[in-house]
C-alpha positions in Angstrom: 0.4 -0.2 -0.3 1.3 3.3 -1.0 1.7 5.7 1.9 -0.6 8.5 0.0 -3.2 5.0 0.6 -2.4 4.7 4.2 -2.6 8.3 4.6 -6.2 8.8 3.2 -7.4 5.5 5.4 -6.1 6.6 8.7 -8.6 10.1 7.6 -11.1 8.0 6.9 -11.3 6.0 9.7 -11.3 9.4 11.7 -13.5 10.7 9.9 -15.8 7.5 10.1 -14.8 7.3 14.3 -16.3 10.7 14.8 -19.5 10.3 12.4 -20.0 7.4 14.9 -19.5 9.1 17.8 -21.6 12.0 17.3 -24.4 10.6 14.9 -25.2 7.3 16.6 -26.8 9.1 19.9 -25.2 6.6 22.0 -25.8 3.6 20.8 -23.1 0.7 20.8 -22.8 -2.7 19.8 -20.7 -4.7 22.8 -20.1 -8.6 23.1 -23.1 -10.7 23.9 -22.7 -14.8 24.3 -21.0 -16.4 21.6 -22.6 -19.8 20.3 -20.2 -22.9 21.5 -18.7 -23.6 18.4 -17.7 -20.0 17.9 -14.7 -18.4 19.6 -15.0 -15.2 21.2 -14.4 -12.0 18.7 -11.5 -10.2 19.3 -11.9 -6.9 21.1 -9.9 -4.6 22.8 -11.3 -2.2 25.7 -9.8 0.6 24.0 -11.2 0.0 20.6 -12.5 3.1 19.2 -15.5 2.4 16.1 -17.4 -0.4 15.5 -17.0 -3.5 17.1 -16.1 -6.6 15.1 -17.8 -10.0 15.8 -17.4 -13.1 14.1 -20.4 -14.4 12.5 -22.9 -16.3 14.8 -21.9 -14.4 17.6 -24.7 -12.3 19.3 -23.9 -9.0 20.0 -25.9 -6.3 23.1 -27.3 -3.0 21.9 -26.9 -0.6 24.0 -28.2 3.0 24.2 -26.0 5.5 26.5 -25.5 2.5 28.6 -28.7 0.9 28.8 -29.2 -2.7 27.2 -31.8 -2.0 24.5 -31.5 -5.2 22.2 -29.1 -7.7 21.1 -28.7 -8.9 17.6 -26.9 -12.3 15.9 -26.1 -12.5 12.4 -26.1 -16.1 11.4 -23.1 -17.7 9.1 -23.4 -17.3 5.4 -24.9 -19.7 3.0 -25.2 -19.6 -0.7 -27.8 -19.8 -2.7 -29.2 -18.3 -6.2 -30.8 -14.9 -7.0 -33.9 -14.7 -9.0 -31.1 -14.8 -12.0 -29.7 -17.9 -10.8 -26.5 -16.1 -10.4 -24.7 -16.6 -7.1 -25.7 -15.0 -4.0 -25.3 -14.9 -0.2 -27.8 -14.8 2.5 -27.7 -14.8 6.4 -30.4 -14.8 9.1 -30.6 -11.8 11.2 -32.6 -12.0 14.7 -32.8 -8.8 16.8 -34.9 -9.5 20.6 -35.8 -6.3 22.1 -34.6 -6.6 25.9 -37.3 -7.5 28.6 -36.5 -4.6 30.9 -36.8 -1.8 27.3 -38.8 1.7 28.5 -39.3 1.9 24.3 -39.5 0.3 21.3 -36.6 -1.5 18.9 -36.7 -0.1 15.5 -35.1 -2.5 12.9 -34.5 -2.3 9.5 -33.3 -4.8 6.3 -31.6 -1.0 5.3 -29.7 -0.6 8.5 -27.3 -3.7 7.1 -24.8 -3.3 4.0 -22.3 -5.7 2.7 -18.6 -5.8 1.5 -15.8 -7.6 0.5 -12.5 -8.0 2.8 -11.1 -5.3 0.1 -13.8 -3.2 0.4 -16.3 -3.2 -2.1 -20.0 -2.9 -1.5 -22.1 -5.7 -2.8 -25.7 -5.4 -3.9 -28.7 -6.5 -2.3 -30.2 -9.8 -3.8 -33.7 -11.2 -4.1 -33.5 -14.5 -3.7 -35.3 -17.3 -6.4 -36.7 -18.8 -3.2 -36.8 -18.1 1.0 -34.7 -20.2 2.6 -35.6 -22.8 4.8 -39.4 -21.2 5.4 -37.4 -18.0 6.4 -38.8 -14.5 5.3 -36.8 -11.6 4.3 -36.2 -9.1 7.1 -38.3 -5.9 6.6 -38.5 -3.1 9.2 -40.7 -2.4 12.5 -40.4 -1.5 16.1 -40.3 -4.9 18.6 -41.9 -4.4 22.0 -40.1 -5.2 25.1 -39.1 -9.4 24.9 -40.3 -9.4 21.6 -38.2 -11.0 18.3 -38.0 -10.4 15.0 -36.2 -12.7 12.3 -35.5 -12.6 8.7 -32.8 -13.4 6.1 -30.9 -10.7 4.2 -29.1 -11.5 0.9 -26.3 -10.0 -1.6 -25.1 -10.8 -4.6 -22.1 -11.8 -4.8 -20.4 -11.6 -8.4 -17.9 -13.3 -8.1 -16.4 -12.6 -4.8 -16.1 -15.4 -2.1 -18.0 -15.9 1.5 -14.9 -15.9 3.1 -13.8 -12.9 4.7 -17.2 -11.2 4.1 -18.0 -8.4 6.0 -21.4 -7.1 6.7 -22.1 -3.8 8.7 -25.1 -2.6 11.4 -25.8 0.8 11.1 -29.3 1.5 12.8 -29.6 5.3 12.9 -30.6 7.3 9.9 -27.0 8.8 8.8 -25.4 7.2 11.7 -22.1 5.4 11.2 -21.6 1.4 11.8 -21.5 0.6 15.0 -21.0 -3.0 14.7 -19.8 -5.2 12.0 -19.6 -9.3 11.3 -16.9 -10.9 9.5 -17.1 -14.7 8.4 -14.0 -16.2 8.4 
């Protein structure tokens, strides 16, 4: 990587971190309970910006220090879009906190997929719903309620390995967490 590219990435990282702190209204993602088959995501107590998780990991979403929901992203599954081209999907599960004082808004547009080198992937419409699960939509979860659905993207020649799914629950906000497929 050339020096100017490193400098540009550093500036971009500072802008994203500043945007995350300024635009997310106190919402943060932190580690939840990893599934027994997946090791805990590596985290640092000094990490700034979006938190990194392995696919399958449950993240706890807090708003100004209070738990408001958990979000779990399943491992990607290869599939086909309606044109017969390669695609993948993940199942996302939201659970609103039992002691929440307000609803938790969720939306399929809160998610973006990238290849390891930062290329944005286009959303896909699958040729059929996987395993009876419908696509994720949007809504407001009452305390202790669950929403579940799949999100799909076209692979366009990319591999499912190293894919990164970014979660940005605020309008115009930066990502507060992202899940990586090893």
